[in-house]
Biopython code that builds the backbone (N, CA, C, O; Angstrom):
import numpy as np
from Bio.PDB.StructureBuilder import StructureBuilder

atoms = [
    (1, "CYS", "N", (0.731, -0.574, 0.601)),
    (1, "CYS", "CA", (-0.016, 0.085, 0.072)),
    (1, "CYS", "C", (0.485, 1.112, 0.289)),
    (1, "CYS", "O", (0.785, 1.432, 1.439)),
    (2, "GLN", "N", (0.751, 2.062, -0.983)),
    (2, "GLN", "CA", (1.686, 3.488, -0.838)),
    (2, "GLN", "C", (0.732, 4.008, -1.145)),
    (2, "GLN", "O", (-0.098, 3.621, -1.967)),
    (3, "ILE", "N", (0.736, 5.433, -0.199)),
    (3, "ILE", "CA", (-0.279, 7.137, -0.365)),
    (3, "ILE", "C", (0.578, 8.115, -1.024)),
    (3, "ILE", "O", (1.743, 8.303, -0.672)),
    (4, "CYS", "N", (-0.071, 8.827, -2.113)),
    (4, "CYS", "CA", (-0.138, 9.519, -3.029)),
    (4, "CYS", "C", (-0.973, 10.822, -2.322)),
    (4, "CYS", "O", (-1.972, 10.840, -1.603)),
    (5, "PHE", "N", (0.083, 12.138, -2.969)),
    (5, "PHE", "CA", (-0.609, 13.452, -2.788)),
    (5, "PHE", "C", (-0.771, 13.905, -3.958)),
    (5, "PHE", "O", (0.358, 13.950, -4.447)),
    (6, "LEU", "N", (-1.842, 14.428, -5.019)),
    (6, "LEU", "CA", (-1.714, 15.358, -6.151)),
    (6, "LEU", "C", (-2.543, 16.641, -5.375)),
    (6, "LEU", "O", (-2.945, 16.791, -4.221)),
    (7, "GLN", "N", (-2.574, 17.242, -6.250)),
    (7, "GLN", "CA", (-3.351, 18.721, -6.042)),
    (7, "GLN", "C", (-3.588, 19.439, -7.061)),
    (7, "GLN", "O", (-2.847, 20.111, -7.778)),
    (8, "ALA", "N", (-5.080, 19.173, -7.072)),
    (8, "ALA", "CA", (-6.222, 20.142, -7.585)),
    (8, "ALA", "C", (-7.500, 21.323, -7.490)),
    (8, "ALA", "O", (-8.388, 21.139, -6.657)),
    (9, "SER", "N", (-7.530, 22.278, -8.195)),
    (9, "SER", "CA", (-7.692, 23.754, -7.790)),
    (9, "SER", "C", (-8.674, 24.140, -9.088)),
    (9, "SER", "O", (-8.078, 23.974, -10.152)),
    (10, "SER", "N", (-9.566, 24.450, -9.183)),
    (10, "SER", "CA", (-10.383, 25.137, -9.875)),
    (10, "SER", "C", (-11.193, 26.571, -9.834)),
    (10, "SER", "O", (-11.460, 27.412, -10.692)),
    (11, "TYR", "N", (-11.460, 26.444, -8.401)),
    (11, "TYR", "CA", (-11.826, 27.423, -7.003)),
    (11, "TYR", "C", (-11.307, 28.915, -7.264)),
    (11, "TYR", "O", (-12.036, 29.903, -7.361)),
    (12, "LYS", "N", (-10.342, 28.901, -7.330)),
    (12, "LYS", "CA", (-9.265, 29.389, -7.085)),
    (12, "LYS", "C", (-9.837, 30.973, -5.153)),
    (12, "LYS", "O", (-9.787, 30.576, -3.989)),
    (13, "ASP", "N", (-10.126, 32.018, -5.421)),
    (13, "ASP", "CA", (-10.719, 32.723, -4.589)),
    (13, "ASP", "C", (-12.440, 32.443, -5.168)),
    (13, "ASP", "O", (-12.668, 33.570, -5.608)),
    (14, "LYS", "N", (-13.372, 31.863, -5.347)),
    (14, "LYS", "CA", (-14.326, 32.485, -5.431)),
    (14, "LYS", "C", (-15.323, 31.554, -4.992)),
    (14, "LYS", "O", (-15.069, 30.749, -4.097)),
    (15, "LYS", "N", (-16.312, 31.599, -5.494)),
    (15, "LYS", "CA", (-17.741, 29.600, -5.069)),
    (15, "LYS", "C", (-17.719, 29.298, -5.727)),
    (15, "LYS", "O", (-18.410, 28.279, -5.708)),
    (16, "VAL", "N", (-17.013, 29.571, -7.261)),
    (16, "VAL", "CA", (-18.415, 28.895, -8.134)),
    (16, "VAL", "C", (-16.692, 28.524, -8.918)),
    (16, "VAL", "O", (-15.808, 29.339, -8.652)),
    (17, "SER", "N", (-16.351, 27.399, -9.772)),
    (17, "SER", "CA", (-15.210, 26.782, -10.046)),
    (17, "SER", "C", (-15.461, 27.145, -11.319)),
    (17, "SER", "O", (-16.609, 27.168, -11.764)),
    (18, "SER", "N", (-14.016, 27.577, -12.278)),
    (18, "SER", "CA", (-13.699, 28.252, -12.381)),
    (18, "SER", "C", (-13.858, 27.811, -14.466)),
    (18, "SER", "O", (-14.113, 28.331, -15.552)),
    (19, "GLY", "N", (-13.539, 26.715, -13.917)),
    (19, "GLY", "CA", (-12.942, 25.721, -15.595)),
    (19, "GLY", "C", (-11.958, 25.512, -15.806)),
    (19, "GLY", "O", (-11.679, 24.716, -16.702)),
    (20, "GLU", "N", (-11.182, 26.023, -15.206)),
    (20, "GLU", "CA", (-9.276, 25.661, -15.526)),
    (20, "GLU", "C", (-9.741, 24.846, -14.573)),
    (20, "GLU", "O", (-10.550, 25.140, -13.692)),
    (21, "VAL", "N", (-9.103, 23.593, -14.803)),
    (21, "VAL", "CA", (-8.137, 22.854, -13.761)),
    (21, "VAL", "C", (-6.819, 22.569, -13.508)),
    (21, "VAL", "O", (-6.322, 21.696, -14.220)),
    (22, "THR", "N", (-6.094, 23.108, -12.636)),
    (22, "THR", "CA", (-4.848, 23.269, -12.193)),
    (22, "THR", "C", (-4.473, 21.730, -11.098)),
    (22, "THR", "O", (-4.883, 21.370, -9.994)),
    (23, "LEU", "N", (-3.234, 20.996, -12.380)),
    (23, "LEU", "CA", (-3.703, 19.892, -11.497)),
    (23, "LEU", "C", (-1.598, 19.431, -11.089)),
    (23, "LEU", "O", (-1.042, 18.862, -12.029)),
    (24, "MET", "N", (-1.075, 19.590, -10.348)),
    (24, "MET", "CA", (0.205, 19.113, -9.886)),
    (24, "MET", "C", (0.344, 17.599, -9.375)),
    (24, "MET", "O", (-0.551, 17.078, -8.709)),
    (25, "HIS", "N", (1.065, 17.187, -9.590)),
    (25, "HIS", "CA", (1.453, 15.533, -8.833)),
    (25, "HIS", "C", (2.855, 15.628, -9.948)),
    (25, "HIS", "O", (3.152, 16.667, -10.537)),
    (26, "ASN", "N", (3.820, 13.974, -10.121)),
    (26, "ASN", "CA", (4.761, 13.739, -10.436)),
    (26, "ASN", "C", (4.400, 12.128, -9.624)),
    (26, "ASN", "O", (4.826, 11.930, -8.486)),
    (27, "LEU", "N", (3.789, 11.332, -10.176)),
    (27, "LEU", "CA", (3.223, 10.704, -9.467)),
    (27, "LEU", "C", (3.266, 9.093, -11.138)),
    (27, "LEU", "O", (2.894, 9.507, -12.236)),
    (28, "ASP", "N", (3.689, 7.598, -11.058)),
    (28, "ASP", "CA", (4.079, 7.206, -11.557)),
    (28, "ASP", "C", (2.682, 5.582, -11.256)),
    (28, "ASP", "O", (2.968, 4.418, -10.972)),
    (29, "LEU", "N", (1.701, 6.012, -11.407)),
    (29, "LEU", "CA", (0.922, 4.492, -11.760)),
    (29, "LEU", "C", (1.243, 3.634, -12.758)),
    (29, "LEU", "O", (0.611, 2.744, -12.188)),
    (30, "SER", "N", (1.699, 3.021, -13.847)),
    (30, "SER", "CA", (1.541, 1.954, -13.444)),
    (30, "SER", "C", (1.465, 0.815, -13.481)),
    (30, "SER", "O", (2.485, 0.139, -13.347)),
    (31, "ARG", "N", (-0.242, 0.010, -13.750)),
    (31, "ARG", "CA", (-0.144, -1.320, -13.776)),
    (31, "ARG", "C", (-0.310, -0.357, -11.771)),
    (31, "ARG", "O", (0.692, 0.023, -11.166)),
    (32, "LYS", "N", (-1.160, -0.268, -11.442)),
    (32, "LYS", "CA", (-1.148, -0.284, -9.575)),
    (32, "LYS", "C", (-2.893, 0.212, -10.181)),
    (32, "LYS", "O", (-3.485, 0.669, -11.158)),
    (33, "GLU", "N", (-3.105, -0.306, -8.714)),
    (33, "GLU", "CA", (-4.512, 0.343, -8.353)),
    (33, "GLU", "C", (-4.456, 0.857, -7.784)),
    (33, "GLU", "O", (-3.908, 0.975, -6.688)),
    (34, "VAL", "N", (-5.643, 1.861, -9.012)),
    (34, "VAL", "CA", (-5.481, 3.359, -7.974)),
    (34, "VAL", "C", (-6.720, 3.855, -7.493)),
    (34, "VAL", "O", (-7.714, 3.898, -8.219)),
    (35, "LEU", "N", (-6.721, 4.392, -5.812)),
    (35, "LEU", "CA", (-7.772, 4.639, -5.433)),
    (35, "LEU", "C", (-8.593, 5.848, -5.330)),
    (35, "LEU", "O", (-9.675, 5.751, -4.752)),
    (36, "VAL", "N", (-8.146, 7.205, -5.914)),
    (36, "VAL", "CA", (-8.757, 8.839, -5.571)),
    (36, "VAL", "C", (-9.599, 8.588, -4.436)),
    (36, "VAL", "O", (-10.656, 8.020, -4.161)),
    (37, "VAL", "N", (-8.760, 9.199, -3.940)),
    (37, "VAL", "CA", (-10.244, 10.268, -2.378)),
    (37, "VAL", "C", (-10.051, 11.451, -1.867)),
    (37, "VAL", "O", (-9.215, 12.058, -1.198)),
    (38, "GLU", "N", (-11.696, 11.707, -2.691)),
    (38, "GLU", "CA", (-11.793, 13.168, -2.970)),
    (38, "GLU", "C", (-12.696, 13.590, -1.916)),
    (38, "GLU", "O", (-13.683, 12.941, -1.568)),
    (39, "ASP", "N", (-12.253, 14.927, -1.314)),
    (39, "ASP", "CA", (-13.126, 15.486, -0.389)),
    (39, "ASP", "C", (-15.509, 15.787, -0.748)),
    (39, "ASP", "O", (-16.597, 15.670, -0.183)),
    (40, "ILE", "N", (-14.768, 16.256, -2.242)),
    (40, "ILE", "CA", (-16.156, 16.917, -2.542)),
    (40, "ILE", "C", (-16.224, 16.654, -4.046)),
    (40, "ILE", "O", (-15.386, 17.254, -4.720)),
    (41, "VAL", "N", (-17.135, 15.810, -4.720)),
    (41, "VAL", "CA", (-17.576, 16.299, -5.870)),
    (41, "VAL", "C", (-19.040, 16.930, -6.128)),
    (41, "VAL", "O", (-20.189, 16.640, -5.796)),
    (42, "ASP", "N", (-18.357, 18.030, -6.961)),
    (42, "ASP", "CA", (-19.423, 19.062, -7.223)),
    (42, "ASP", "C", (-20.259, 19.197, -8.737)),
    (42, "ASP", "O", (-21.463, 19.037, -8.940)),
    (43, "THR", "N", (-19.221, 19.535, -9.670)),
    (43, "THR", "CA", (-19.676, 20.768, -10.465)),
    (43, "THR", "C", (-18.586, 19.217, -10.919)),
    (43, "THR", "O", (-18.009, 19.813, -11.829)),
    (44, "GLY", "N", (-18.009, 17.956, -10.952)),
    (44, "GLY", "CA", (-17.678, 16.425, -11.518)),
    (44, "GLY", "C", (-16.341, 16.778, -12.385)),
    (44, "GLY", "O", (-15.430, 16.039, -12.758)),
    (45, "LEU", "N", (-16.592, 18.423, -12.604)),
    (45, "LEU", "CA", (-15.040, 19.011, -13.924)),
    (45, "LEU", "C", (-13.843, 18.431, -13.588)),
    (45, "LEU", "O", (-13.258, 17.653, -14.341)),
    (46, "THR", "N", (-13.244, 18.918, -11.983)),
    (46, "THR", "CA", (-12.132, 19.287, -11.699)),
    (46, "THR", "C", (-12.113, 16.781, -11.909)),
    (46, "THR", "O", (-11.236, 16.413, -12.690)),
    (47, "LEU", "N", (-12.735, 15.915, -11.442)),
    (47, "LEU", "CA", (-12.604, 15.277, -11.148)),
    (47, "LEU", "C", (-12.073, 14.438, -12.070)),
    (47, "LEU", "O", (-11.113, 13.672, -11.974)),
    (48, "LYS", "N", (-13.190, 14.789, -13.452)),
    (48, "LYS", "CA", (-12.862, 14.274, -14.858)),
    (48, "LYS", "C", (-11.628, 14.548, -15.429)),
    (48, "LYS", "O", (-10.945, 13.689, -15.986)),
    (49, "TYR", "N", (-11.270, 15.891, -15.293)),
    (49, "TYR", "CA", (-10.270, 15.998, -15.384)),
    (49, "TYR", "C", (-8.014, 15.158, -15.270)),
    (49, "TYR", "O", (-6.956, 14.925, -15.853)),
    (50, "ILE", "N", (-8.754, 15.131, -14.103)),
    (50, "ILE", "CA", (-7.795, 14.364, -12.801)),
    (50, "ILE", "C", (-8.385, 13.155, -13.765)),
    (50, "ILE", "O", (-7.881, 13.085, -14.886)),
    (51, "LEU", "N", (-9.314, 12.289, -13.453)),
    (51, "LEU", "CA", (-9.225, 10.551, -14.308)),
    (51, "LEU", "C", (-9.041, 10.385, -15.860)),
    (51, "LEU", "O", (-8.762, 9.343, -16.451)),
    (52, "GLU", "N", (-9.251, 11.597, -16.382)),
    (52, "GLU", "CA", (-8.402, 11.735, -17.261)),
    (52, "GLU", "C", (-6.731, 11.913, -17.429)),
    (52, "GLU", "O", (-6.291, 11.855, -18.577)),
    (53, "ASP", "N", (-6.278, 12.016, -16.891)),
    (53, "ASP", "CA", (-5.009, 12.597, -16.454)),
    (53, "ASP", "C", (-4.481, 11.098, -16.716)),
    (53, "ASP", "O", (-4.119, 10.481, -17.717)),
    (54, "LEU", "N", (-4.655, 10.695, -14.851)),
    (54, "LEU", "CA", (-4.325, 9.120, -14.664)),
    (54, "LEU", "C", (-4.530, 8.457, -15.052)),
    (54, "LEU", "O", (-3.565, 7.708, -15.208)),
    (55, "GLN", "N", (-5.895, 7.918, -15.651)),
    (55, "GLN", "CA", (-6.430, 7.207, -16.839)),
    (55, "GLN", "C", (-4.636, 6.485, -17.838)),
    (55, "GLN", "O", (-4.346, 5.307, -18.051)),
    (56, "GLN", "N", (-3.731, 7.899, -18.255)),
    (56, "GLN", "CA", (-3.231, 7.869, -19.170)),
    (56, "GLN", "C", (-1.886, 7.262, -19.185)),
    (56, "GLN", "O", (-1.057, 7.167, -20.089)),
    (57, "GLN", "N", (-1.878, 6.688, -17.355)),
    (57, "GLN", "CA", (-1.384, 6.255, -16.850)),
    (57, "GLN", "C", (-0.641, 4.532, -16.826)),
    (57, "GLN", "O", (0.490, 4.053, -16.745)),
    (58, "ASN", "N", (-1.940, 4.070, -16.940)),
    (58, "ASN", "CA", (-2.573, 2.807, -17.535)),
    (58, "ASN", "C", (-1.997, 2.768, -16.213)),
    (58, "ASN", "O", (-0.822, 2.514, -15.949)),
    (59, "PRO", "N", (-3.366, 3.174, -15.022)),
    (59, "PRO", "CA", (-3.534, 1.963, -13.659)),
    (59, "PRO", "C", (-3.439, 0.704, -13.957)),
    (59, "PRO", "O", (-3.166, 0.481, -15.137)),
    (60, "GLU", "N", (-3.546, -0.011, -13.415)),
    (60, "GLU", "CA", (-4.772, -1.815, -13.012)),
    (60, "GLU", "C", (-5.873, -1.207, -13.110)),
    (60, "GLU", "O", (-6.560, -1.304, -14.127)),
    (61, "SER", "N", (-6.271, -0.383, -11.930)),
    (61, "SER", "CA", (-7.331, -0.181, -11.643)),
    (61, "SER", "C", (-7.979, 1.495, -11.201)),
    (61, "SER", "O", (-7.219, 2.141, -10.481)),
    (62, "LEU", "N", (-8.981, 2.012, -11.502)),
    (62, "LEU", "CA", (-8.359, 3.519, -10.708)),
    (62, "LEU", "C", (-10.422, 3.791, -10.526)),
    (62, "LEU", "O", (-11.375, 4.161, -11.212)),
    (63, "GLU", "N", (-10.142, 3.339, -9.240)),
    (63, "GLU", "CA", (-11.228, 4.137, -8.866)),
    (63, "GLU", "C", (-12.594, 5.250, -7.880)),
    (63, "GLU", "O", (-13.558, 4.487, -7.930)),
    (64, "ILE", "N", (-12.881, 5.989, -7.430)),
    (64, "ILE", "CA", (-13.323, 7.057, -6.335)),
    (64, "ILE", "C", (-13.987, 7.712, -6.094)),
    (64, "ILE", "O", (-14.724, 8.502, -6.683)),
    (65, "CYS", "N", (-13.621, 7.216, -4.372)),
    (65, "CYS", "CA", (-14.498, 7.699, -3.360)),
    (65, "CYS", "C", (-14.322, 9.143, -2.329)),
    (65, "CYS", "O", (-13.458, 9.632, -1.601)),
    (66, "ALA", "N", (-15.317, 9.366, -2.651)),
    (66, "ALA", "CA", (-15.719, 11.301, -2.284)),
    (66, "ALA", "C", (-15.885, 11.136, -0.489)),
    (66, "ALA", "O", (-16.240, 10.086, 0.045)),
    (67, "LEU", "N", (-15.675, 11.924, -0.024)),
    (67, "LEU", "CA", (-16.987, 12.717, 0.924)),
    (67, "LEU", "C", (-17.867, 13.030, 0.649)),
    (67, "LEU", "O", (-18.607, 12.048, 0.700)),
    (68, "LEU", "N", (-18.298, 13.710, 0.396)),
    (68, "LEU", "CA", (-19.096, 14.753, -0.398)),
    (68, "LEU", "C", (-19.601, 14.557, -1.492)),
    (68, "LEU", "O", (-18.785, 14.189, -2.337)),
    (69, "SER", "N", (-21.414, 14.724, -2.089)),
    (69, "SER", "CA", (-20.779, 14.549, -3.331)),
    (69, "SER", "C", (-22.419, 15.624, -4.363)),
    (69, "SER", "O", (-23.234, 14.857, -4.877)),
    (70, "LYS", "N", (-22.574, 16.425, -4.459)),
    (70, "LYS", "CA", (-23.477, 17.271, -4.502)),
    (70, "LYS", "C", (-24.367, 17.000, -5.701)),
    (70, "LYS", "O", (-23.859, 16.795, -6.803)),
    (71, "ASN", "N", (-26.148, 16.991, -5.453)),
    (71, "ASN", "CA", (-27.150, 17.015, -6.504)),
    (71, "ASN", "C", (-27.113, 18.134, -7.331)),
    (71, "ASN", "O", (-27.729, 19.199, -7.277)),
    (72, "ILE", "N", (-26.050, 17.582, -8.320)),
    (72, "ILE", "CA", (-26.431, 18.780, -9.206)),
    (72, "ILE", "C", (-26.960, 17.822, -10.534)),
    (72, "ILE", "O", (-26.872, 16.595, -10.596)),
    (73, "PRO", "N", (-27.423, 18.564, -11.378)),
    (73, "PRO", "CA", (-28.616, 17.386, -12.477)),
    (73, "PRO", "C", (-26.969, 17.372, -13.435)),
    (73, "PRO", "O", (-26.167, 16.438, -13.467)),
    (74, "ASP", "N", (-26.850, 18.742, -14.146)),
    (74, "ASP", "CA", (-25.789, 18.137, -15.185)),
    (74, "ASP", "C", (-25.003, 17.993, -15.456)),
    (74, "ASP", "O", (-24.629, 18.152, -16.618)),
    (75, "LYS", "N", (-23.855, 17.351, -13.888)),
    (75, "LYS", "CA", (-22.309, 17.973, -13.664)),
    (75, "LYS", "C", (-22.093, 16.336, -14.377)),
    (75, "LYS", "O", (-22.737, 15.330, -14.672)),
    (76, "ALA", "N", (-20.712, 16.896, -14.400)),
    (76, "ALA", "CA", (-20.771, 16.184, -15.603)),
    (76, "ALA", "C", (-20.060, 14.127, -14.983)),
    (76, "ALA", "O", (-19.446, 13.772, -13.977)),
    (77, "PRO", "N", (-20.474, 13.496, -15.949)),
    (77, "PRO", "CA", (-20.907, 12.536, -15.208)),
    (77, "PRO", "C", (-18.939, 11.169, -14.782)),
    (77, "PRO", "O", (-18.123, 10.551, -15.466)),
    (78, "VAL", "N", (-19.128, 11.370, -13.673)),
    (78, "VAL", "CA", (-17.523, 10.398, -13.034)),
    (78, "VAL", "C", (-18.307, 9.046, -12.051)),
    (78, "VAL", "O", (-19.323, 8.835, -11.388)),
    (79, "PRO", "N", (-17.330, 8.520, -12.397)),
    (79, "PRO", "CA", (-17.833, 6.528, -11.506)),
    (79, "PRO", "C", (-17.207, 6.823, -10.359)),
    (79, "PRO", "O", (-16.161, 6.283, -9.996)),
    (80, "VAL", "N", (-18.177, 8.204, -9.372)),
    (80, "VAL", "CA", (-17.722, 7.566, -7.807)),
    (80, "VAL", "C", (-18.608, 6.631, -7.366)),
    (80, "VAL", "O", (-19.832, 6.653, -7.497)),
    (81, "LYS", "N", (-17.785, 5.630, -6.721)),
    (81, "LYS", "CA", (-17.988, 4.123, -6.584)),
    (81, "LYS", "C", (-18.566, 3.932, -4.613)),
    (81, "LYS", "O", (-19.182, 3.091, -3.959)),
    (82, "TYR", "N", (-18.027, 5.016, -4.398)),
    (82, "TYR", "CA", (-18.185, 4.959, -2.630)),
    (82, "TYR", "C", (-18.334, 6.420, -2.565)),
    (82, "TYR", "O", (-17.656, 7.263, -3.152)),
    (83, "VAL", "N", (-19.447, 6.617, -1.664)),
    (83, "VAL", "CA", (-19.689, 8.552, -1.866)),
    (83, "VAL", "C", (-20.241, 8.425, 0.059)),
    (83, "VAL", "O", (-20.996, 7.500, 0.360)),
    (84, "GLY", "N", (-19.930, 9.082, 0.787)),
    (84, "GLY", "CA", (-19.992, 9.362, 2.426)),
    (84, "GLY", "C", (-21.492, 9.958, 2.713)),
    (84, "GLY", "O", (-22.478, 9.442, 3.239)),
    (85, "PHE", "N", (-21.233, 11.412, 2.086)),
    (85, "PHE", "CA", (-23.104, 11.758, 1.797)),
    (85, "PHE", "C", (-23.235, 12.826, 0.878)),
    (85, "PHE", "O", (-22.596, 13.877, 0.854)),
    (86, "GLU", "N", (-24.308, 12.365, -0.021)),
    (86, "GLU", "CA", (-24.920, 13.449, -0.923)),
    (86, "GLU", "C", (-25.431, 14.839, -0.330)),
    (86, "GLU", "O", (-26.100, 14.916, 0.701)),
    (87, "ILE", "N", (-24.934, 16.208, -1.305)),
    (87, "ILE", "CA", (-25.868, 17.380, -0.472)),
    (87, "ILE", "C", (-25.852, 18.000, -1.954)),
    (87, "ILE", "O", (-25.384, 17.870, -3.085)),
    (88, "GLU", "N", (-27.152, 19.179, -0.701)),
    (88, "GLU", "CA", (-27.220, 20.304, -2.029)),
    (88, "GLU", "C", (-26.606, 20.466, -2.608)),
    (88, "GLU", "O", (-25.715, 19.628, -2.746)),
    (89, "ASP", "N", (-26.602, 22.112, -3.690)),
    (89, "ASP", "CA", (-25.800, 22.010, -4.633)),
    (89, "ASP", "C", (-25.908, 23.607, -3.646)),
    (89, "ASP", "O", (-26.587, 24.616, -3.840)),
    (90, "ARG", "N", (-24.929, 23.261, -2.580)),
    (90, "ARG", "CA", (-24.455, 24.707, -1.743)),
    (90, "ARG", "C", (-22.576, 24.389, -1.381)),
    (90, "ARG", "O", (-21.772, 23.466, -1.515)),
    (91, "PHE", "N", (-22.601, 25.996, -0.796)),
    (91, "PHE", "CA", (-20.770, 26.091, -0.734)),
    (91, "PHE", "C", (-20.505, 25.734, 0.000)),
    (91, "PHE", "O", (-20.471, 26.654, 0.818)),
    (92, "VAL", "N", (-20.046, 24.356, 0.700)),
    (92, "VAL", "CA", (-19.716, 23.456, 2.133)),
    (92, "VAL", "C", (-18.164, 24.518, 2.160)),
    (92, "VAL", "O", (-17.489, 25.074, 1.294)),
    (93, "VAL", "N", (-18.100, 24.387, 3.792)),
    (93, "VAL", "CA", (-16.406, 24.757, 4.415)),
    (93, "VAL", "C", (-16.653, 23.830, 5.567)),
    (93, "VAL", "O", (-17.660, 23.354, 6.091)),
    (94, "GLY", "N", (-15.123, 23.734, 5.805)),
    (94, "GLY", "CA", (-14.797, 23.348, 7.548)),
    (94, "GLY", "C", (-14.381, 21.298, 6.672)),
    (94, "GLY", "O", (-14.468, 20.812, 5.544)),
    (95, "TYR", "N", (-14.041, 20.890, 7.784)),
    (95, "TYR", "CA", (-13.443, 19.729, 7.984)),
    (95, "TYR", "C", (-12.694, 19.405, 6.836)),
    (95, "TYR", "O", (-12.976, 18.376, 6.221)),
    (96, "GLY", "N", (-11.531, 20.337, 6.359)),
    (96, "GLY", "CA", (-10.628, 20.258, 5.250)),
    (96, "GLY", "C", (-11.217, 21.272, 4.078)),
    (96, "GLY", "O", (-10.612, 22.026, 3.316)),
    (97, "LEU", "N", (-12.342, 21.054, 4.197)),
    (97, "LEU", "CA", (-12.555, 22.365, 3.049)),
    (97, "LEU", "C", (-12.829, 24.137, 3.014)),
    (97, "LEU", "O", (-13.618, 24.662, 3.798)),
    (98, "ASP", "N", (-12.073, 24.899, 2.020)),
    (98, "ASP", "CA", (-11.813, 26.299, 2.802)),
    (98, "ASP", "C", (-13.060, 26.992, 1.379)),
    (98, "ASP", "O", (-13.854, 26.481, 0.589)),
    (99, "PHE", "N", (-12.613, 28.318, 1.697)),
    (99, "PHE", "CA", (-12.922, 29.218, 0.628)),
    (99, "PHE", "C", (-12.229, 30.088, 1.082)),
    (99, "PHE", "O", (-12.102, 30.468, 2.246)),
    (100, "ALA", "N", (-11.414, 30.676, -0.534)),
    (100, "ALA", "CA", (-9.902, 31.336, 0.051)),
    (100, "ALA", "C", (-9.170, 31.203, 1.130)),
    (100, "ALA", "O", (-8.569, 32.029, 1.817)),
    (101, "GLU", "N", (-9.325, 29.713, 1.219)),
    (101, "GLU", "CA", (-8.320, 29.562, 2.398)),
    (101, "GLU", "C", (-8.124, 29.210, 3.946)),
    (101, "GLU", "O", (-7.283, 28.811, 4.751)),
    (102, "LYS", "N", (-10.242, 29.862, 3.765)),
    (102, "LYS", "CA", (-10.159, 30.098, 5.249)),
    (102, "LYS", "C", (-11.252, 29.082, 5.872)),
    (102, "LYS", "O", (-11.906, 28.279, 5.207)),
    (103, "TYR", "N", (-11.321, 29.245, 7.118)),
    (103, "TYR", "CA", (-12.498, 27.496, 6.797)),
    (103, "TYR", "C", (-12.372, 26.407, 7.220)),
    (103, "TYR", "O", (-13.004, 25.699, 8.004)),
    (104, "ARG", "N", (-11.057, 26.266, 6.349)),
    (104, "ARG", "CA", (-10.611, 24.612, 7.077)),
    (104, "ARG", "C", (-10.549, 23.753, 7.962)),
    (104, "ARG", "O", (-10.772, 22.549, 8.088)),
    (105, "GLU", "N", (-10.045, 24.980, 8.828)),
    (105, "GLU", "CA", (-9.869, 24.280, 10.379)),
    (105, "GLU", "C", (-11.339, 23.329, 10.971)),
    (105, "GLU", "O", (-11.396, 22.223, 11.508)),
    (106, "VAL", "N", (-12.460, 24.351, 10.584)),
    (106, "VAL", "CA", (-13.740, 24.188, 10.899)),
    (106, "VAL", "C", (-14.122, 22.904, 11.290)),
    (106, "VAL", "O", (-14.409, 22.251, 10.286)),
    (107, "PRO", "N", (-14.301, 21.993, 12.754)),
    (107, "PRO", "CA", (-14.800, 21.019, 12.953)),
    (107, "PRO", "C", (-15.122, 20.203, 12.904)),
    (107, "PRO", "O", (-14.664, 19.094, 13.178)),
    (108, "HIS", "N", (-16.573, 20.762, 12.304)),
    (108, "HIS", "CA", (-17.557, 20.266, 10.795)),
    (108, "HIS", "C", (-17.712, 21.130, 9.536)),
    (108, "HIS", "O", (-17.437, 22.328, 9.468)),
    (109, "ILE", "N", (-18.224, 20.305, 8.479)),
    (109, "ILE", "CA", (-19.233, 20.961, 7.771)),
    (109, "ILE", "C", (-20.259, 21.738, 7.751)),
    (109, "ILE", "O", (-21.404, 21.445, 8.097)),
    (110, "ALA", "N", (-19.839, 22.830, 7.311)),
    (110, "ALA", "CA", (-20.786, 23.950, 7.374)),
    (110, "ALA", "C", (-21.659, 24.763, 5.726)),
    (110, "ALA", "O", (-21.118, 25.093, 4.670)),
    (111, "CYS", "N", (-22.173, 24.795, 5.870)),
    (111, "CYS", "CA", (-22.801, 26.309, 4.827)),
    (111, "CYS", "C", (-22.284, 27.704, 4.715)),
    (111, "CYS", "O", (-22.419, 28.564, 5.585)),
    (112, "LEU", "N", (-21.451, 27.909, 3.134)),
    (112, "LEU", "CA", (-21.138, 29.781, 4.029)),
    (112, "LEU", "C", (-21.462, 30.004, 2.483)),
    (112, "LEU", "O", (-21.032, 29.720, 1.365)),
    (113, "ASP", "N", (-22.743, 30.862, 3.284)),
    (113, "ASP", "CA", (-23.469, 31.766, 2.447)),
    (113, "ASP", "C", (-23.529, 33.060, 1.785)),
    (113, "ASP", "O", (-24.509, 33.360, 1.103)),
]
sb = StructureBuilder()
sb.init_structure("model")
sb.init_model(0)
sb.init_chain("A")
sb.init_seg("    ")
for serial, (resi, resn, name, xyz) in enumerate(atoms, 1):
    if name == "N":
        sb.init_residue(resn, " ", resi, " ")
    sb.init_atom(name, np.array(xyz, "f"), 0.0, 1.0, " ", f" {name:<3s}", serial, name[0])
structure = sb.get_structure()
């Protein structure tokens, strides 16, 4: 078992995705079983971009687990196998989720209106 990290962002300092995904990693996933652990699936665009990038490395398997998944009718179709909680389309912070690098340390998940 090996744990690796990659950084992906499409929000910058806004509450809506910019549509541009910045992805940083240096991983060799060839013939490895990969589980992507995501905090939240919002529009699905960031995760779709991550999957397309990782699939180019020919992993043995590639599955997704997310703590939260928003109920958005027109989000990008991504195959999330494991979901902790389905939530409404609201901007949430806390428990590691941030807004402009704030609220990440809040010990629970809350809506930011």
